N, C-alpha and C positions, 0 to 999 in steps of 0.2 A: 372411676366414680362419676356418675352423671352430674351435670351442672344443675344448680338450682334455677328457679324461675327468674331470680334477680340477676343471675350470671349469664343469661342467654345473650348472644351477640346482638340479636335484633333489638334488645332493649337500649343499646347505646346509639346516640345520634350519629357519631362518627362512623359506626359500623353500617348503619343504614344508608349513609351518603358517601361511602368510601370511593365509589367511582367518580362522583362529581368532585370530590376533594382532590383526587389524583389528577383529574383533568385540569382543575384550577391551578394546582401547583405546577403542572407541566406548562400551562400557558404563561404563568408568571415567570417561569424559568426562561422560556423563549424570549419574552419581552425584556427580561433582565440582560440576556446575552446581547440583544440588539442595542439596548441602551448603553451597554458597556463600550461598544465601538464608537459611540458618539460623545462620550464624556471627555471633556478636555483633560490634558495631562500637563502638569506643571510641577515645579519644585515646591512652591509654597501655595497655600490656599488664596483664593481671590478675596482680598480685603481692601475695603475703601477706607483708608486712614483719613481721619478728619483733619487733614493738613494740606495747605496749598503754599507753594513756594513761588515767590516773585523775584526773578533775577534781573538786575539792572546793570547796564554797561554804558559808561559815558567817557571813554578814553582815559585821560590822565587827570581828571578834575580832582583838586585837593579834597581831603576828607571833610574838612569843615564846610566847604561849599556844597559837597555832595549831600551831607546830612541835612543842611538847611533847605536847599533848593529842590532836592529830589526825594530823599528817604522820608523826611517828615511829611511832605505833601502826599506821598503814596499811603503812608500810615493813616493820615487823616481821612483820605478818600475811602479806604476800605472799612472804616469803622461802621459804616452804615449797612454792611452786609449782614443779613439775619443769621443768627447762630454763632457769631464770632465770639470766642471766649478770651483769646490771648493773642497779642501781636509781639513778635520778637524780630529784631533786625540787627544785621551786622554790616557796617559801612567801612569801606577801605578806599584807597585812592582809585578813583574812576569806576568803582563797582560797589554794588550793595545787594544784599539778600534779605528779603522780608519774608518771614515765616508766619503764616496765619493758622491758628489752631481753632477748630470748631468743635461743637459737641457731636456725639455719635449719632444723633437722630436726624441730622440734615442729609439731604440728597447732594452728594458731592459733585455730580455732573451739573446740576442746576446751580450749585454754589459757585462752581468754577466760572460759569457764564456771568453770574452776578459780579464776581471779582473782576473779570475782564471788562465788564461795563463800567465799573467804578474806576478802573485804571484808565480806560479810554476817555472818561470825562475829565480827568486831570492831566491827560497827555499833552493838551495844548498849552498848559502852563509850565511844562518842563522844557529844558533846553532842546533844540531841534536835533541834536546829535545823540539824544538818549535812546537807547534800545532796551526794550522791556520784554521779558518772556514770563509767562505764568503757566504752571503745570501742577497737577495734584500728585501727591506722593502715593505710589502703590508699587507692588512687586514687579509690574511690567516696566517700571522705569529703569530697571537694571538689564544690561545686555544678556542674551542667552547664548550667543555664539560669537566667536571672533576669529578673524584671519589676519595673517601678517604677510607683507610683501617685502622681500629683501633682495638685494642684488649687489654684486661687486662691479658690474659693468655699466648698468643703467643709472643715471643721476637720480638724486632724490626728487628733483623737480618733476622729472618724467614719471616717477612712481606716484607722486601725488596727483598729477593729471590723469594717470591711468586709473587710479582708485576713485577719483572724484567724477570724472566724465565718462568712464566706461563701465566700471564694475558697480558703482553705487546705484546708477539708474536701473541696472538689470536686477539688482536685489530688491529695490524699492517696489517693483511691480509684482513681487511674489505675494501670494495670499497669506495673510497673517503677519506680514512684516510691517511694523509701525514706522521705524526710522533706521537709518544706517549712519553711523558716526565715523568720520575719517579723522584719524589722529596721526601726527608725525609727518615726516617728509618736509619738503620745502616748497612753499607756495611762491610761484614766480611773480615778479612785478617789476616795474621800471622805477628807477630812482633819478630824480632831477637834482643835481648839485649846482646851486646858484653861486654866482660871483658877486659879492656885495658891491664892489666898485662899479661893475657894469650895471647893476640894478640902480645904483645911485645916479649914474650918468643918464640912464634912460627913464629914470623916475618910475620904476616898477617895483611893486611890493610883492611879498610872498603870497598874500591873499589874491592879488591880481593873477599870478601864475596859476594858482589852484583853481580859481574861478574860470579862467580861460580853458584849462584842460577839461574841467567837468562840463563846461558849456559846449565844447567842440566834440568831445568823444561821445557822440550819440548817433542814433539812427532815427530819422523822423520821416514823415510822409507829407509832402506838400498838397496832396489831394489825389483825385481821380482824373485820368486822361481819357478823353473820348476820341476814338478813332475807328472808322469803318464800323460804326454802330456797335462798338464794343467798349467796355470800360476797363481801363488798366490802372492798377494801383501804383502810384509813383513813390519811390523810396529814395531818400537822400542819406547816404551813409558817410560818416566822418570818423568812424572808429579807427583808433590807432592800433596797429598790429606790430609795430617795430619802434625802435628808438628814434629812427629818422622821422616817422610820422609824428611823434610827440614833439620832436625838435622843431618841426615846421608849423606848429600851432601858433597862431597869431595872438599875442596878448593884447596889444592895442596899437594905435597908429600915432606917431609923433611927427607933425609937419608932413602929413600924408606919406610917411615912411613907416611900413609895418615893423613892429618889434616882435620878434619870434622868441620862442623858448630857448632855442640854441644861441640866441644873441646875448642872453644873460646867464647862461649856465650850460652844463653838459648833461646829457641823458644817457643812461647805461642800463643794461639788464642787471637785475639783482634778485634777491629773494626776500620774502617777508621775515622780519626778525623772529628768531626762534628762542623761546624762553623755557621750553620743556624738551628734554631729550627722550626720545622714544626708540627703543631697540628691541630686537628679537633675535634669539640665537647668537647673541654677542655682536650683532651688526645693526647699524641704523636701519629703521624699518618704518613702514606705513601700516597702520592698524585699521581694520574695518570691524566695527562692533555693531551687531544687529540686535535691535529691540523688537519684541513681539507686541501684538495688540493684546489688550487685557483679557479678552475672552477666547484667544486662540490656543491651539494645541502646541505645546513646546516641542514635543517630539516630531510632530508633522512639519512645523515650520523649520526645524533644524534639518530634517531630511530634504526639504525643498531647497534650502540654502546650500547644503552639501552637493546636491545634484547640479544646481546652477553653477557653483564654483568649479565643479568637475568639468562642465562644458566650457567654462571660461579659460581653464588651464591651458589647453592647446593653443589658444589665440594670444597668449601673453608673449611679449618679446623675449628673444633668447637671452638667457642669463637671469631672468626674474624667477625667484623661488617663492611659491605660495604655500603656506602651511596653516592649519588651524592651531590656535594657541589656547582656546577656551571653548568648551561645549557643555552647556548646562543640561542638555538632554541626556547625557551619559549618567548623571545622577539619578534622574527619573527612571531610566531604563534599568539600572542596577537595583533600584529600590523595588521596582515591580518584580524583577527576577527573584529578589530576596524573599518577598512576600509569597510568591508562587512556590518557591522551594520550602518555605516554612509551612505552608498549608499542606503540601504533599507529604513532607516528612511527618508533620503532626498527625495527619489522618492515618498514615501507615502505623505509627507507633501506638496511636489510640486504639485502632482496630486490633493490633497485636495484644495489647494489654487486656482489652475487653475479652478477647478470646481465651487468653491464658487464665483469667479469673472466673469467667462465666462459662467457658467451654461451649459457646453458642456462636456459630458462624453467622446466623441470621442477624444477631445483634451487631456484630462487627461490620457486616455489609451495610446494615441500616445506618450506622454511624458514618460510614464512608459516603453515603448518598445524601444524608441530611445536611452535612456541613457545606458541600459545594452548592446545593440548592439554596441554602440560607444566604450564602455569600452572593450568589447571583441575584437573588431577590432584593438584596441590599442596594444593588446598583440602581434599581428603580427609584428608591427613596433618595439616593444621591442625585439622580437626574432631576427629580422634582424640586429638591432643595437647592439646586444650582451648585452642587459641590463638584470638585475636580479630583482626579487621582494625583495626590501630592504626598509629601512625607508625612503629614498629619493623618490623612485618611487611610493611607496604606498601613501606617503603624496601628491605627485603630482596628483595621480589618485583621491584621496579624494577631492582635491580642484577642479579638473576638472569637477566633478559631478555638482557643482553649476554653473560653467560657461556654461556647456551644457544646463542645465535647463533654465538659464537666456536667453541664445541666442534663444532657442526654444520658450520661452514665448514671447520674443520681436518679433520674426518673425510671430507668430500666431496673436499677437495683431495688427501688422502692416498690415498683410493680411486682417484681419477683417475690419480694418479701411479703407483700400483701396477699399475693396469690398463694404463697406457701401457708400463710396464717389461715386463709380461708379453707385451704385443703385440710390442714390439721384440724381446724374447728369442725369441718364436716365429718372428718373421720371419728373424732371423739363423740360427736352427736350420734352418729350411727351406732357406735359401740354402746352408748347409753340406751338407745332404742332397742338394740338386740338384747341387752341385759334385762330391760323391763319386760320384754316379750317372752322371756324364758319362764316356763311353768314352775310355780313354787310348790314345795312339798308341804301338805297340811300338818300342823302340829297336833300331837296326841292330847286329847282332853282328859282331864283328871276324872271327869264324870263318866267317860265312856266305859 
């Protein structure tokens, strides 16, 4: 049956520009594939929570004194920061945590700088031993990968030095790594045990001993030395490397007789007091936790860390065992694989169902092409909006596959039905035309 004038393909805009549309779709598909390779991968989306945490450490200061001299002054100083809605603090012996809550419209990077400026203004009024750290809360604050160091032969002090002075600097230089936290082990130090009777006899106090050690254990430069038309930098070192060096530190002179540390007490090697037990695989361990930068790729950073740790492994002392105990990139990798499998299985089942009901291979193949192209073009929008591949976006993409297939199947069914209606209408119209064109038999007249 010939098509009517209204049903001619040339009357449709998409039919007249089909080649241009196919070229545009192909171009967007290529751009989407390129952008998919540069989209960051993370477990959670990038979210700037309107919250800043101020951590304060001041030794063993009592709670009442901490609250009056430190916590309250910090709370009053940050009140002037724009956008601040609520301030909550928790004070304990020697430490405090101040939580600042802002509204969602503020720029958190700028707000963090304003908070640092407010804290620096009040820093001079706080005790000199106060240590303050400020950071904003986001998902990058949590580690993405962790390694453990255990050994039955190497002491915990050596494991701590190995993790702090050898492994940590090598991980910090990797692209995308924000910080490396070392936990566990035993930090070596020297302990000076004083004798009260000898201190009383030499008239030396504990503060005199502490000040003498801090004043002497330094490296300083007296200036430049000129020799043979060349300048040499002079360095004077008094660093203590052993218990004997600390014992020979002069505290003061009494009647032109020097009083040394070893004259009022004993010096011995020891370790820093440990209040937290860290273990891995049932053994005391040293843990290294790696944090990524906010805009970095979790999978890429984890791969770089794994490669660097693999190169560090052969250089470790004999008897040291290194194992990963946490890897956040596995969650992202498994999520991406799940979405990929869901898309492939969904396309296969959708094409099979469409072919069983419509008996049209072209429609089934078209469905298999439309869904991947639509997904790839979505990556362009994700890149423009600054989104990442995470559990939220991957779940949305997996759910969108079914929506695209349902919409495509509905359009194909509707088009087929409308085409069938038009065909039936044209057939009935032609039957009526043929009936009206049939010659009619004249009736007999009564007057004939």
